[in-house]
C-alpha positions in Angstrom: -39.9 -35.1 7.4 -40.4 -31.3 7.8 -38.1 -28.6 9.0 -39.6 -25.7 10.9 -37.7 -22.4 10.6 -38.6 -19.3 12.5 -39.5 -16.5 10.1 -37.5 -13.9 12.0 -34.4 -16.0 12.1 -34.6 -16.7 8.3 -35.0 -12.9 7.6 -32.0 -12.2 9.9 -29.9 -14.8 8.1 -30.8 -13.4 4.7 -29.9 -9.8 5.8 -26.5 -11.1 7.1 -26.0 -13.1 3.9 -26.6 -9.9 1.8 -24.0 -7.9 3.8 -21.5 -10.8 3.9 -21.9 -11.6 0.2 -21.3 -8.0 -0.9 -18.3 -7.7 1.4 -16.6 -10.8 0.1 -17.2 -9.6 -3.5 -15.1 -6.5 -2.8 -12.7 -7.1 0.0 -9.2 -8.5 -0.7 -8.0 -11.2 -0.6 -11.4 -12.9 -0.6 -12.4 -11.2 -3.8 -9.8 -13.2 -5.7 -11.1 -14.0 -9.2 -10.6 -17.3 -10.8 -9.0 -19.1 -7.9 -11.8 -19.2 -5.3 -14.9 -21.0 -6.7 -18.2 -19.1 -6.4 -19.8 -21.8 -4.3 -16.9 -21.5 -1.8 -17.5 -17.7 -1.6 -21.3 -18.2 -1.1 -20.6 -20.9 1.6 -18.2 -18.5 3.4 -20.8 -15.7 3.3 -23.4 -18.1 4.7 -21.0 -19.1 7.5 -20.4 -15.4 8.4 -24.1 -14.7 8.4 -24.8 -17.7 10.6 -22.0 -16.6 13.0 -23.6 -13.1 13.2 -27.1 -14.4 13.8 -27.2 -13.6 17.6 -26.4 -9.9 16.8 -28.7 -9.7 13.8 -31.8 -11.0 15.6 -31.5 -8.1 18.0 -32.1 -5.7 15.1 -35.6 -4.3 14.4 -36.4 -6.7 11.5 -38.6 -5.5 8.6 -42.3 -6.5 8.7 -43.3 -5.9 5.1 -42.0 -6.8 1.6 -41.0 -3.2 0.7 -39.2 -2.8 4.1 -37.4 -6.2 3.5 -36.2 -5.0 0.0 -35.0 -1.8 1.5 -33.2 -3.6 4.3 -31.5 -6.0 1.9 -30.3 -3.1 -0.3 -29.0 -1.3 2.8 -27.0 -4.4 3.9 -25.5 -4.8 0.4 -24.4 -1.1 0.4 -22.9 -1.6 3.9 -21.0 -4.7 2.8 -19.7 -2.9 -0.3 -18.5 0.1 1.7 -16.9 -2.0 4.4 -15.0 -4.0 1.7 -14.0 -0.8 -0.1 -12.3 0.5 3.0 -10.0 -2.6 3.1 -9.5 -2.5 -0.6 -8.4 1.2 -0.6 -5.9 0.6 2.2 -4.3 -2.5 0.6 -4.1 -0.8 -2.8 -1.1 1.1 -1.4 1.1 -1.9 -2.0 0.2 -1.9 -5.7 0.8 1.8 -5.9 4.2 1.5 -4.3 5.3 -1.1 -6.9 3.8 1.0 -9.7 6.0 4.0 -8.6 9.0 1.8 -8.5 8.2 0.6 -12.0 8.0 4.1 -13.3 11.0 5.6 -11.6 13.2 2.5 -12.1 12.7 2.4 -15.8 11.1 -1.1 -15.8 8.6 -0.2 -18.5 7.6 -3.6 -19.6 3.9 -3.9 -20.7 1.5 -4.5 -17.7 0.7 -8.1 -17.0 -2.5 -9.7 -15.8 -2.6 -10.0 -12.1 -3.9 -13.5 -11.3 -5.5 -12.2 -8.0 -7.6 -9.4 -9.5 -7.6 -10.3 -13.2 -6.6 -6.7 -13.9 -3.6 -5.2 -15.7 -1.0 -4.3 -13.1 2.7 -3.2 -13.6 5.3 -5.9 -12.9 6.5 -4.5 -9.6 3.0 -3.5 -8.6 1.9 -7.1 -8.9 5.0 -8.3 -7.0 4.3 -6.0 -4.0 0.6 -6.9 -4.0 1.3 -10.6 -3.9 4.0 -10.3 -1.2 1.5 -8.3 0.9 -1.2 -11.0 0.6 1.3 -13.7 1.5 2.3 -11.7 4.6 -1.4 -11.2 5.4 -2.0 -15.0 5.5 1.2 -15.8 7.2 0.6 -13.4 10.1 -3.1 -14.3 10.4 -4.2 -10.8 9.3 -7.2 -12.2 7.3 -8.7 -13.5 10.6 -8.5 -10.1 12.1 -10.2 -8.6 9.0 -13.0 -11.2 9.3 -13.3 -10.5 13.0 -13.6 -6.8 12.3 -16.4 -7.5 9.8 -18.3 -9.7 12.3 -18.0 -6.9 14.9 -19.7 -4.6 12.3 -23.0 -6.6 12.9 -23.3 -4.8 16.3 -25.1 -2.2 14.2 -27.9 -2.3 11.7 -25.5 -0.8 9.1 -25.1 2.4 7.3 -27.9 5.0 7.7 -28.3 8.7 6.9 -26.8 9.4 10.3 -23.7 7.5 9.3 -22.8 9.7 6.3 -20.6 12.2 8.3 -18.6 9.3 9.8 -18.4 7.5 6.4 -17.1 10.6 4.7 -14.5 11.2 7.4 -13.3 7.6 7.4 -13.1 7.3 3.6 -11.2 10.6 3.4 -8.7 9.5 6.0 -8.3 6.1 4.3 -7.5 7.8 0.9 -4.9 10.0 2.7 -3.5 6.8 4.4 -3.3 5.1 1.0 -1.1 7.9 -0.4 1.0 8.2 2.7 1.6 4.5 3.0 2.6 4.2 -0.6 5.0 7.1 -0.3 6.5 5.8 3.0 7.1 2.3 1.5 8.5 3.7 -1.8 10.3 6.9 -0.5 13.8 5.3 0.0 13.6 3.6 -3.4 12.4 6.8 -5.2 15.0 9.0 -3.5 17.9 6.7 -4.5 16.6 6.4 -8.1 16.2 10.1 -8.4 19.7 10.6 -7.1 20.9 8.1 -9.7 19.2 10.1 -12.4 20.9 13.3 -11.1 24.3 11.6 -11.2 23.7 10.4 -14.7 22.7 13.9 -15.8 25.9 15.3 -14.2 27.9 12.6 -16.0 26.3 13.4 -19.3 27.3 17.1 -18.8 30.8 16.3 -17.8 31.4 13.7 -20.5 29.2 14.5 -23.5 30.9 12.0 -25.7 29.7 9.1 -23.4 26.5 7.4 -24.3 24.8 8.0 -20.9 21.5 6.5 -22.1 23.2 3.2 -22.9 24.8 3.2 -19.4 21.9 4.7 -17.4 19.0 2.4 -18.4 20.6 -0.9 -17.1 22.0 0.9 -14.1 18.5 2.2 -13.1 16.9 -1.2 -13.6 19.7 -2.8 -11.5 19.3 -0.3 -8.8 15.5 -0.6 -8.8 15.7 -4.4 -8.4 18.3 -4.2 -5.6 16.3 -1.6 -3.7 13.1 -3.5 -4.1 14.8 -6.6 -2.6 16.0 -4.5 0.3 12.7 -2.6 0.9 10.7 -5.8 1.2 11.7 -5.9 4.9 9.4 -3.0 5.7 6.3 -4.6 4.3 5.4 -6.8 7.3 5.0 -3.7 9.6 2.9 -2.0 7.0 0.6 -5.0 6.6 0.1 -5.1 10.4 -0.7 -1.4 10.5 -3.1 -1.4 7.6 -4.9 -4.5 8.9 -5.5 -2.8 12.3 -6.6 0.4 10.5 -9.0 -1.6 8.3 -10.6 -3.4 11.2 -11.0 -0.1 13.2 -12.5 1.7 10.2 -15.0 -1.1 9.5 -16.3 -1.1 13.0 -16.3 2.7 13.1 -18.3 3.0 9.9 -20.8 0.3 10.9 -21.4 1.7 14.5 -21.2 5.3 13.5 -18.3 6.1 15.8 
C-alpha cells in the first residue's frame, strides 16, 4: 500500500504548520503550560494548517531548499508576532489585578499561575483566570482562531509589513495600558481616597494607631471593590477579542 502526496501540498502544509505551531506556543489561552499536552497542541496546529491549505496553496511556494528554510522561518516569525498581539492585549487583565494588589495592601508573596507557570500577584492571577473563563464562555476563543485562519490570506510578514507591524504593536501597547487603567480606575480611586481619609484621621487623632486600623480597612475595601468590578470584565473581554482579531488580520495582510 502506497500513499501519494503532492509535493506542493506537502510544502504548503508544512508552512502552515510552522505558523500555527509558533502561534499556539505564544497565544493565550492555548499556550497554557502543564495542562494541555504537547501532542494535543501539535494536533491542533496540524488541524489549523490543514484548514488553511486552500489559501496556502495559492501562495508562491519555495522551489529550493534555502528558499524553503527561509519560508519556514518567515512563517514562524509571523506566528510568533500574531500570538504576541493577543498576549499583549490580554495581559491587561493581569496588570489590573497587580495594581489592585499594590494599592489594596494585599502584599502576599506572588504565587505560581497554573496557566502560565509564572509568578503572578494574587489578584493579578484572579483577574487573568476570570478573563479566560469569560473568553471560553462567550466563544471568544473561536473568534481568535477564526482571525488567525484569516491571516493565511497573506503569505505573512515581509519587509513591506514593518510599518503596519510597528503601528499595530504600538497601538496595542497603548490599548494594554488604557484597558488596565479603565478596568482598575474605580478601584484605585476609592483606595486612594481611603488612604487620604486615613491620613486625615492620623492628623486629627495622633493618639490613634491608624496603621493598625488602615491595613485591614484597605484590604477589605480592595476585596469588596474587586468583587464589584468583576461586572465590567465581560465587555472588556469582548472588546479585546475583536481588537486582537482585527490586528492579526491587519498585520498579516499589511492593512
